[in-house]
Structure formats: C-alpha cells, structure tokens
C-alpha positions as CSV (number, residue, x, y, z in Angstrom):
1,X,-31.2,-26.5,61.6
2,X,-34.3,-25.3,63.3
3,X,-37.2,-23.2,62.1
4,X,-37.5,-19.8,63.7
5,X,-39.9,-16.9,63.1
6,X,-39.2,-13.2,63.1
7,X,-42.5,-11.6,64.1
8,X,-42.7,-8.1,62.7
9,X,-45.4,-5.7,63.8
10,X,-46.0,-3.5,60.7
11,X,-48.3,-0.5,60.3
12,X,-49.8,1.1,57.3
13,X,-48.1,4.4,56.3
14,X,-51.5,5.8,55.3
15,X,-53.2,4.7,58.5
16,X,-50.4,4.4,61.2
17,X,-52.9,3.0,63.8
18,X,-53.6,0.0,61.5
19,X,-51.0,-2.6,62.5
20,X,-50.7,-6.3,62.2
21,X,-48.1,-9.0,62.9
22,X,-46.3,-10.7,60.0
23,X,-44.2,-13.8,60.5
24,X,-41.0,-14.4,58.5
25,X,-40.1,-18.0,59.0
26,X,-36.6,-19.3,58.1
27,X,-34.0,-21.8,59.2
28,X,-31.5,-20.8,61.8
29,X,-28.7,-22.5,63.6
30,X,-28.7,-20.5,66.9
31,X,-30.7,-19.0,69.7
32,X,-33.6,-16.6,69.8
33,X,-31.2,-13.8,70.8
34,X,-29.0,-14.5,67.8
35,X,-32.1,-14.3,65.7
36,X,-32.9,-10.8,67.1
37,X,-29.4,-9.7,66.4
38,X,-29.4,-11.0,62.8
39,X,-33.0,-10.1,61.9
40,X,-32.5,-6.7,60.4
41,X,-31.5,-7.8,56.8
42,X,-34.5,-10.1,56.6
43,X,-36.8,-7.3,57.8
44,X,-35.2,-4.8,55.4
45,X,-35.8,-7.1,52.5
46,X,-39.4,-7.8,53.5
47,X,-40.1,-4.0,54.0
48,X,-38.5,-3.3,50.6
49,X,-41.2,-5.6,49.1
50,X,-44.0,-3.9,51.0
51,X,-43.3,-0.1,50.7
52,X,-46.7,0.9,52.0
53,X,-45.9,-0.5,55.5
54,X,-43.5,0.5,58.3
55,X,-42.0,-1.6,61.0
56,X,-43.1,-0.7,64.6
57,X,-41.3,-3.6,66.4
58,X,-40.1,-7.1,66.0
59,X,-39.1,-10.2,68.0
60,X,-38.1,-13.8,67.4
61,X,-39.9,-16.9,68.4
62,X,-40.0,-20.6,67.7
63,X,-43.1,-21.4,65.6
64,X,-45.9,-23.0,67.6
65,X,-44.5,-21.9,71.0
66,X,-44.9,-18.9,73.2
67,X,-41.1,-18.6,73.8
68,X,-39.8,-15.4,72.3
69,X,-36.9,-13.0,72.5
C-alpha cells in the first residue's frame, strides 16, 4: 500500500473568498486517477465534520511530490 493525499480546497461559508487547502492522507493501492474517482466519500465524511466549510475543488497527489491528478 502507498500513502496518497486528497488535497481539498475548502472555503468558509461565511466568507467564501477565504479558502485553504486541506490534505486528507490515507493508504491506497492504485493510481492517482483511481484516487480522484474514489475520493468523494472521504471528502463527504470530512466536510460532514466541518459544516462551516464548503469544497471548491480537489485533486490527489503523492505526499512530498508535485505529481498530482
């Protein structure tokens, strides 16, 4: 298994122009494209725990590299 990060750009509901990246790191046996296709449940769980934020975009990357999908 390899570590992979879902990088989620989230914005405040109260101030939509205030955005930041959050990294959700987990183990995945697959490619970056597979990560992108399977990321939504992880993002949904995270956003459920952070109801004052909304997701603007996301991508997957290997931690400590610039390779992303």
